[in-house]
ROPAKOL-506782 format. One line per 8 residues: their letters; for each residue x, z, y of N, C-alpha, C. Coordinates in steps of 0.2 Angstrom, whole numbers, plus 5000, padded with zeros to 4 digits. Each point is the difference from the previous one (the first is absolute). Layout:
BEGIN
a	X/Z/Y/X/Z/Y/X/Z/Y  ...
end
This chain:
BEGIN
xxxxxxxx	4995/5001/5039/5006/4996/5003/5003/5004/5006  5006/5002/5000/5002/5004/5006/5002/4996/5006  5000/4993/4999/5002/4996/5006/4997/4994/4999  5000/4996/5006/4997/4993/5000/5005/4995/4997  4998/4998/4994/5004/4995/4996/4996/4994/4999  5000/4995/5004/4996/4994/5000/5002/4996/4994  5006/4999/4998/5002/4996/4994/4997/5003/4994  5000/5007/4999/4997/5003/4994/4992/4998/5000
xxxxxxxx	4997/5001/5006/4993/4999/5000/4998/4993/4998  5004/4995/5003/4999/4993/4999/5001/4998/4992  5005/5003/4997/5001/4999/4993/4994/5002/4996  4997/5006/5002/4995/5003/4996/4994/4995/5001  4999/4998/5006/4994/4996/5001/5001/4993/4996  5006/4997/5000/5001/4994/4997/4999/5000/4993  5001/5006/4997/5000/5001/4993/4993/5001/4997  4995/5001/5005/4993/5002/4999/4999/5006/4996
xxxxxxxx	5005/5004/5000/5000/5007/4996/4999/5006/5005  4998/4999/5006/4999/5006/5004/4994/5000/5004  4997/5005/5001/4994/5001/5005/5003/5003/5006  4999/4997/5006/5002/5003/5006/4994/5003/5004  5001/5006/5003/4995/5003/5004/5003/5003/5006  4995/5001/5005/5002/5004/5006/5006/4997/5004  5000/4993/5001/5005/4997/5004/4998/5001/5007  5004/5002/5004/4999/5001/5007/5002/4994/5004
xxxxxxxx	4995/4996/5003/5002/4994/5002/4996/4999/5007  5002/4995/5004/4997/4999/5006/4996/4993/5000  4993/5001/5002/4996/5006/5001/4999/5004/4993  4999/5006/5001/4999/5004/4994/4995/4998/4995  5002/4998/4994/4996/4998/4995/5003/5002/4993  4995/5002/4996/5002/5003/4993/5000/4994/4995  5005/4998/4997/5000/4995/4995/5001/5003/4993  4995/4999/4996/5000/5003/4993/5002/4995/4994
xxxxxxxx	5000/4994/5002/5002/4995/4995/5005/4995/5002  5003/4997/4995/5006/4995/5002/4998/4994/4996  5003/4994/5001/5005/4999/5005/4998/4999/5007  5005/5000/5005/4998/5000/5007/4998/4993/5002  5001/4995/4995/4998/4993/5002/4992/5000/5000  4997/5005/4997/4993/5000/5000/4997/5004/5006  5004/5003/5004/4998/5005/5005/5002/4996/5007  4995/4997/5003/5001/4997/5006/5005/4994/5000
xxxxxxxx	5002/4998/4994/5005/4994/5000/5007/5002/5002  5001/5007/5000/5007/5002/5002/5004/5000/4994  5006/4998/5001/5005/5000/4994/5006/5004/5002  5001/5002/5006/5006/5004/5002/4998/5007/5002  5003/5004/4995/4999/5007/5001/5002/5003/5007  5005/4997/5002/5003/5002/5006/4996/4999/5006  4995/4995/5000/4996/4999/5005/4994/5005/5000  4999/5003/4994/4994/5005/5000/5002/5007/5001
xxxxxxxx	5006/5002/4998/5001/5007/4999/5005/5003/5006  4998/5005/5003/5004/5003/5006/5006/5003/4996  5006/5000/5004/5006/5003/4998/4998/5007/4997  5003/5003/4996/4999/5007/4997/5000/5005/5005  5004/5000/5005/5001/5005/5005/4994/5000/5004  4996/4994/5001/4995/5000/5005/4993/5002/4997  5000/5001/4993/4994/5002/4997/4999/5008/5001  4993/5002/5001/4999/5007/5000/5002/5003/4994
xxxxxxxx	5002/5006/5000/5002/5004/4994/4994/5001/4995  4994/5000/5003/4994/5001/4995/4999/4994/4996  5003/4994/5002/4998/4994/4996/5007/4998/4997  4999/4998/4994/5007/4998/4996/4999/4994/4996  5005/4998/4997/5000/4994/4996/5001/5002/4993  4995/4998/4996/5000/5002/4993/5000/4995/4995  5005/4999/4996/4999/4995/4995/4999/5003/4993  4995/4999/4996/4999/5003/4994/5003/4995/4994
xxxxxxxx	5005/5002/4998/5003/4997/4994/4996/5001/4994  4998/4995/4996/4996/5002/4994/5005/5003/4995  4996/5004/4996/5004/5003/4994/5001/4995/4995  5007/4999/4997/5001/4995/4995/4995/5001/4994  4999/4994/4997/4996/5000/4994/5002/5005/4995  4995/5003/4997/5001/5005/4994/5004/5006/5002  4999/5003/5005/5004/5006/5002/4996/5006/5002  4994/4999/5001/4996/5006/5002/4999/5005/4995
xxxxxxxx	5003/5006/5000/4999/5005/4995/4993/5003/4999  4996/4999/5005/4993/5003/5000/4995/4995/4998  5002/4994/4999/4994/4995/4998/4999/5001/4993  4993/5000/4998/4998/5000/4993/4993/4997/5000  4998/4998/4994/4993/4998/4998/4998/5005/4995  4994/5002/5000/4998/5005/4996/4995/4998/4995  5000/5001/4994/4995/4999/4995/4998/5007/4997  4995/5000/4996/4997/5006/4997/5006/5005/4998
xxxxxxxx	5005/4997/4996/5005/5004/4997/5007/4998/5002  5001/4995/5004/5006/4998/5002/5002/4999/5007  5006/5000/5002/5002/4998/5007/5005/4993/4999  4999/4995/5004/5004/4994/5000/5003/5000/5006  5007/5000/5000/5004/5001/5006/5006/4995/5000  5004/5000/5005/5006/4996/5000/5006/5004/4996  5004/4996/4997/5006/5002/4997/5006/5000/5005  5002/5005/5002/5005/5001/5006/5007/5000/4997
xxxxxxxx	5004/4996/5003/5007/4999/4998/5004/5007/5002  4997/5003/5005/5004/5006/5003/4998/5006/4996  4996/5000/4995/4997/5005/4996/5004/5000/4993  5004/5005/4999/5004/5000/4994/4995/5000/4993  4995/5004/5001/4995/5001/4995/4997/4993/4998  4998/4996/5005/4998/4994/4999/5005/4995/4996  5006/5001/5002/5005/4996/4997/5001/5002/4993  5000/5006/4998/5001/5002/4994/4994/4999/4995
xxxxxxxx	4994/5000/5003/4995/4998/4996/5000/4993/4998  5002/4996/5005/5000/4992/4998/5005/4999/4994  5005/5004/5000/5005/4999/4995/4997/5002/4993  4996/5005/5000/4997/5003/4994/4995/4995/4998  4996/4997/5005/4994/4996/4998/5002/4993/4997  5006/4998/5004/5002/4993/4998/5005/5000/4994  5000/5005/4997/5004/5001/4994/4996/5002/4994  4994/5001/5000/4996/5001/4995/4999/4994/4995
xxxxxxxx	4999/5002/4994/5000/4994/4995/4994/4995/5002  4995/5003/5002/4994/4996/5002/5002/4995/5005  5003/5002/5005/5002/4996/5006/5005/4995/4998  5005/5002/4996/5005/4995/4998/4997/4995/4995  4995/5002/4996/4997/4995/4996/4996/4995/5005  4997/5002/5005/4996/4996/5005/5005/4995/5003  5006/5001/5001/5005/4995/5003/5004/4996/4995  4998/5000/4994/5003/4996/4995/5005/5004/4996
xxxxxxxx	5000/5007/5000/5005/5004/4996/5007/5000/5003  5001/4996/5006/5007/5001/5003/5001/5006/5004  5006/5003/5000/5001/5006/5004/4999/4998/5008  4998/5005/5003/4999/5000/5007/5006/5002/5004  5001/4997/5006/5006/5002/5004/4999/5007/5004  4994/5002/4999/4998/5007/5004/5001/5005/4995  5007/5003/5000/5001/5005/4996/5004/5006/5003  5000/4999/5007/5003/5006/5004/4996/5001/5006
xxxxxxxx	5001/5006/5003/4996/5001/5006/5002/4995/5006  5006/4998/5000/5002/4996/5005/4997/4993/4999  5000/4998/4994/4997/4993/4999/4993/5000/5001  4996/5005/4999/4993/5001/5002/4999/5000/5007  5005/5003/5004/4999/5001/5007/5001/4993/5003  5005/4996/4998/5001/4993/5002/4994/4996/4999  4997/5000/4994/4994/4996/4998/4994/5002/5005  4999/5007/5001/4994/5002/5005/5002/4998/5007
xxxxxxxx	5006/5000/5002/5001/4999/5007/5001/4992/5001  5001/4996/4995/5001/4993/5000/4994/4996/4998  4999/4999/4994/4995/4995/4997/4993/5003/5001  4999/5007/4999/4993/5003/5000/4998/5000/5008  5004/5002/5004/4999/5000/5007/4999/4993/5003  5004/4995/4998/4999/4993/5002/4993/4997/4998  4998/5002/4994/4993/4998/4998/4995/5002/5004  5000/5007/5002/4995/5003/5004/5000/4996/5007
xxxxxxxx	5006/4999/5003/5001/4997/5006/4997/4993/5001  5001/4996/4994/4999/4993/5000/4992/4999/4999  4997/5004/4995/4993/4999/4998/4995/5005/5003  5003/5006/5002/4995/5005/5002/4998/5004/4994  5003/4999/4994/4998/5004/4994/5006/4999/4996  5000/5004/4994/5006/5000/4996/4999/5005/4994  5005/5004/4998/5000/5005/4995/4998/5007/5003  4996/5004/4997/4998/5006/5002/5001/5005/4995
xxxxxxxx	5002/5006/5002/5001/5006/4995/4993/5003/4998  4999/5001/4994/4994/5003/4997/5001/5007/4999  4997/5005/5003/5001/5007/4998/4994/5004/4999  5000/5004/4995/4995/5004/4998/4999/5006/5004  4993/5001/5002/4999/5006/5004/5001/5007/4996  5002/5005/5004/5001/5006/4996/4994/5003/4997  5000/5004/4995/4994/5003/4997/4997/5005/5005  4993/4999/5000/4996/5004/5005/4999/4998/5007
xxxxxxxx	5003/4994/5001/5000/4997/5007/4993/4996/5001  4996/5000/4995/4994/4996/5001/5001/4993/4998  4995/4997/4997/5000/4993/4998/4997/4995/5004  4997/5002/5006/4997/4995/5005/4994/4998/4997  4997/4995/5003/4994/4997/4997/5000/4992/5001  4995/4997/4997/5000/4993/5000/5006/4996/4997  5000/4994/5000/5005/4996/4997/5004/4996/5005  5007/4999/4998/5004/4997/5004/5002/5004/5006
xxxxxxxx	5003/4997/5006/5002/5004/5005/4995/4999/5006  4998/5005/5004/4995/5000/5005/5002/5004/5006  4998/4998/5006/5002/5003/5006/4997/5007/5000  5003/5005/5003/4997/5006/5001/5004/5004/5005  4997/5006/5002/5003/5004/5005/5005/5004/4996  5005/5002/5003/5005/5004/4997/4998/5007/4998  4995/5002/5003/4997/5007/4998/4994/5000/4995  4999/4994/4998/4994/4999/4995/5004/5000/4993
xxxxxxxx	5000/5005/4997/5004/5001/4993/4997/4996/4994  4993/4999/5001/4997/4997/4994/4999/4993/5001  5003/4996/5005/5000/4993/5000/5007/4997/5000  5001/4995/4996/5007/4997/5000/5002/4998/5006  5007/5001/5002/5002/4998/5006/5004/4993/5000  5000/4996/5005/5002/4994/4999/5008/4999/5003  5002/5004/5004/5007/5000/5003/5000/5003/5006  5005/5004/5002/5001/5004/5006/5000/4995/5006
xxxxxxxx	5001/4994/5000/5000/4996/5005/4993/4999/5003  4995/5001/4996/4993/5000/5003/4996/5006/5000  5004/5006/4999/4996/5006/4999/4998/5003/5007  4994/5003/5000/4999/5004/5006/4998/5007/4997  4999/5005/5004/4998/5006/4998/5004/5005/5003  5000/5007/4998/5004/5005/5002/5007/5000/4998  5004/5002/5004/5007/5000/4998/5001/5004/4994  4997/5006/4999/5000/5004/4994/4998/4996/4994
xxxxxxxx	4995/4996/5001/4997/4996/4994/5005/4995/4998  5003/4996/5005/5005/4995/4998/5006/5004/4997  5003/5005/5002/5005/5004/4997/4998/5002/4993  4994/5002/4999/4998/5002/4993/5000/4994/4995  4998/4994/5003/5000/4994/4995/5008/4998/4999  5004/5001/5005/5007/4998/4999/5003/5005/4995  4998/5006/5001/5004/5005/4995/4998/4998/4993  4994/4998/4999/4998/4998/4993/5004/4994/4998
xxxxxxxx	5000/4995/5004/5004/4994/4999/5007/5001/4998  5003/5005/5004/5007/5001/4999/5002/5004/4993  4994/5003/4997/5001/5004/4994/4998/4995/4994  4999/4994/5001/4998/4996/4994/5006/4998/4996  4999/4998/4994/5005/4998/4995/5000/4992/4999  5006/4997/5001/5001/4993/4999/4999/4998/4993  4995/4995/4998/4999/4999/4993/5001/4992/4999  5001/4996/5005/5000/4993/4999/5001/4996/5007
xxxxxxxx	4999/4993/4999/4999/4996/5006/4995/4995/4999  4997/4997/5005/4996/4995/5000/5002/4995/5006  4999/4994/4999/5003/4996/5005/4996/4993/5000  5000/4997/5006/4998/4993/5001/5006/4996/5002  5002/4995/4997/5006/4996/5001/4999/4993/5001  5003/4997/5005/5000/4993/5002/5007/4998/5002  5003/4995/4997/5006/4998/5002/5001/4996/5006  5005/4996/5001/5001/4996/5006/4999/4993/4998
xxxxxxxx	4996/4996/5004/4999/4993/4998/5007/4996/5000  5000/4995/4996/4995/4998/4995/5000/5003/4993  5004/5006/5000/5000/5003/4993/4995/5006/5000  4993/4998/5001/4995/5005/5000/4993/4996/4999  4995/5004/4998/4993/4997/5000/4997/5002/5007  4994/4997/5001/4996/5001/5006/4997/5007/5001  5000/5004/4994/4997/5006/5000/5005/5005/4996  5001/5006/5002/5004/5005/4997/4998/5002/4993
xxxxxxxx	5004/5003/4996/4998/5003/4994/5001/5007/5000  4995/5004/4996/5001/5007/5000/5003/5002/4994  5005/5005/5000/5003/5003/4995/5000/5007/5000  5001/5003/4994/5000/5008/5000/5004/5002/4994  5003/5006/5001/5004/5004/4994/4999/5007/5001  4998/5003/4995/4999/5008/5000/5004/5003/4995  5003/5006/5001/5004/5004/4995/4996/5000/4994  5003/5000/4994/4996/5000/4993/4996/5006/5000
xxxxxxxx	5002/5006/5002/4996/5006/4999/4994/5000/5004  4999/4995/5005/4994/5000/5004/4996/4994/4998  5002/4996/4995/4996/4994/4998/4994/5002/4996  4995/4995/5000/4994/5000/4997/4995/5006/5002  5001/5001/5007/4996/5005/5003/4996/4998/5006  5000/4993/5001/4996/4997/5005/5004/5000/5007  5006/5002/5000/5003/5000/5006/5002/4993/5003  5002/4996/4995/5002/4993/5002/4994/4997/5003
xxxxxxxx	4994/5000/4997/4995/4996/5003/4998/5004/5007  5000/5006/5000/4998/5004/5007/5005/4998/5005  5007/4999/4999/5005/4998/5005/4999/4993/5002  4999/4996/4995/4999/4993/5002/4993/4999/5004  4995/5003/4998/4994/4999/5003/5000/5003/5008  5004/5005/5000/5001/5003/5007/5003/4996/5005  5006/4997/4997/5004/4996/5005/4997/4993/5001  4996/4998/4995/4996/4993/5001/4995/5001/5006
xxxxxxxx	4996/5006/4999/4995/5001/5005/5003/5001/5007  5005/5004/5000/5003/5001/5007/5003/4994/5003  5003/4996/4996/5003/4994/5003/4995/4995/5002  4995/4999/4996/4994/4996/5002/4997/5002/5007  4999/5007/5000/4996/5002/5006/5005/5000/5006  5006/5002/4999/5004/5001/5006/5004/4994/5002  5002/4996/4995/5004/4994/5001/4996/4993/4999  4994/5001/4997/4996/4994/4999/5003/4996/4994
xxxxxxxx	5003/5003/4995/5003/4997/4994/4995/5000/4995  4997/4994/4998/4995/4999/4995/5002/4997/4994  5005/4996/5000/5002/4996/4995/5007/5003/4997  4999/5002/4993/5006/5003/4997/5000/4998/4993  5006/4998/4997/5001/4998/4993/5002/5006/4996  4999/5000/4994/5002/5004/4995/5004/4996/4994  5006/5002/4999/5004/4996/4995/5003/5005/4995  5000/4998/4994/5003/5005/4995/5002/4996/4994
xxxxxxxx	5004/5003/4996/5002/4997/4994/4994/4999/4995  4999/4995/4997/4994/4999/4995/4999/5006/4995  5006/5003/4998/4999/5005/4995/4999/5007/5003  5000/5001/5007/4999/5006/5003/4993/5002/5001  4998/5003/4995/4993/5002/4999/4998/5005/5005  5004/5005/5002/4999/5005/5005/4998/4997/5007  5004/4995/5002/4999/4997/5007/4994/4996/4999  4999/4996/4995/4994/4996/4999/4994/5005/5001
xxxxxxxx	5000/5006/4997/4994/5004/5001/4999/5002/5007  5006/5002/5004/4999/5002/5007/4997/4994/5004  5002/4994/4999/4997/4995/5004/4993/4999/4998  4998/5000/4994/4993/5000/4998/4996/5005/5003  5002/5006/5000/4997/5006/5003/4999/4999/5008  5005/4997/5003/4999/4999/5007/4995/4994/5002  4998/4997/4995/4995/4994/5001/5003/4993/5001  5007/5000/4999/5003/4994/5000/4998/4995/4995
xxxxxxxx	5000/4993/5002/4998/4995/4995/5007/4997/4997  4999/4999/4993/5006/4998/4996/4999/4992/5000  5006/4997/5001/5001/4993/5001/5005/4997/4994  5001/5004/4995/5004/4998/4994/5007/5001/5002  5004/4997/4995/5007/5000/5000/5003/4994/5003  5005/5001/5005/5003/4994/5004/5007/5001/5001  5004/4995/5000/5007/5000/5002/5000/5001/5007  5004/5005/5003/5000/5001/5007/5007/4998/5003
xxxxxxxx	5000/4995/5004/5006/4997/5003/5004/5006/5004  4996/5004/5003/5004/5005/5005/5004/5005/4995  4998/5000/4994/5003/5005/4995/5004/4996/4995  5003/4994/5002/5004/4996/4996/4996/4997/4994  4994/4999/5001/4996/4997/4994/4998/5004/4995  5001/5007/5001/4998/5005/4995/4992/5000/4999  4998/5000/4994/4993/5000/4998/4997/5007/5002  4995/5000/5004/4996/5006/5002/4993/4999/5000
xxxxxxxx	4996/5005/4999/4993/5000/5001/4998/5001/5007  4996/4996/5002/4998/4999/5008/4993/5003/5001  5000/5005/5004/4994/5003/5002/4999/4999/5008  4993/5000/5002/4999/4999/5007/4995/5006/5002  5001/5002/5006/4995/5005/5003/4993/4996/5001  4995/5004/4999/4993/4996/5002/5000/4997/5006  4997/4994/5000/4999/4996/5007/5005/4995/5001  5005/4999/4996/5005/4995/5001/4998/4994/4997
xxxxxxxx	5003/4994/5002/4998/4994/4998/5001/4999/4993  4996/4996/4996/5001/4998/4993/5006/4996/4999  5001/4995/5005/5006/4995/4999/5006/5004/5003  5004/5002/4995/5006/5004/5002/5005/4995/5003  4999/4994/5000/5005/4995/5003/5000/5002/5008  4995/5002/5003/5000/5001/5007/5005/5006/5002  5002/5004/4995/5005/5005/5001/5007/4998/4998  5000/4994/4997/5007/4998/4997/5001/5001/4993
xx	4995/5002/4996/5000/5001/4993/4997/4994/4997  5004/4997/4995/4998/4994/4997/4997/5002/4993
end
């Protein structure tokens, strides 16, 4: 900030979406958390902060505005063969890929055979900037892009996503937000990430109450030419492991059409438990096979499923 703007600072604090640091106050104290009602009971910023002109130049007022959800181009989760990252509305290639993916025969069949509205780059961009980003902001998770590592980049080790240093090429990397290591190592990982090829999406979705269940459901779609090679299971396992470890998300449903043998096989391979076919009110009473992640309650009524 180039000047002292009390109204802007107050609005950030009131929204709960900002971290304030290095306030110059009398007596000098550093406040690293908000709201101010928890700091000495003071509710008036004007009582705490000296006028801008009275502060030494070496000390400044800094408000860290958070990055909007689903916009970090350097975030990714790494599995042995894949990168899972955000779909960026600002990225034309991501928009074009979504148009291609959402108009494949397999995807159209999965939504009842009806044509999708995402048939142009602009339509895809609006979807990514709107519904997709809103889901990430509301739930802390949503739809992720699945990309195949370039040939010769190494397949990593272990299963799922795991934390690693950016210069450890033989260990799957969890995401640049938690990476430590040499700058050259980080750039090397990012360079491989940026050369990856989009092949599908994986996502955990949860609507807005009352039109949702108490746990999200996981969905996935892969381009036909990459199907039946284990990529769907690998992507699903990677994002489930990441979200359980980083977000504490342990309860996840799997829903699919009873005739969708491919999805049934993926859920079974993930260790999900089958609960038979049920009409789901959130999907207009459509009959679906219900699967649950290990450890979930046997009585699905606790999640809102009858």
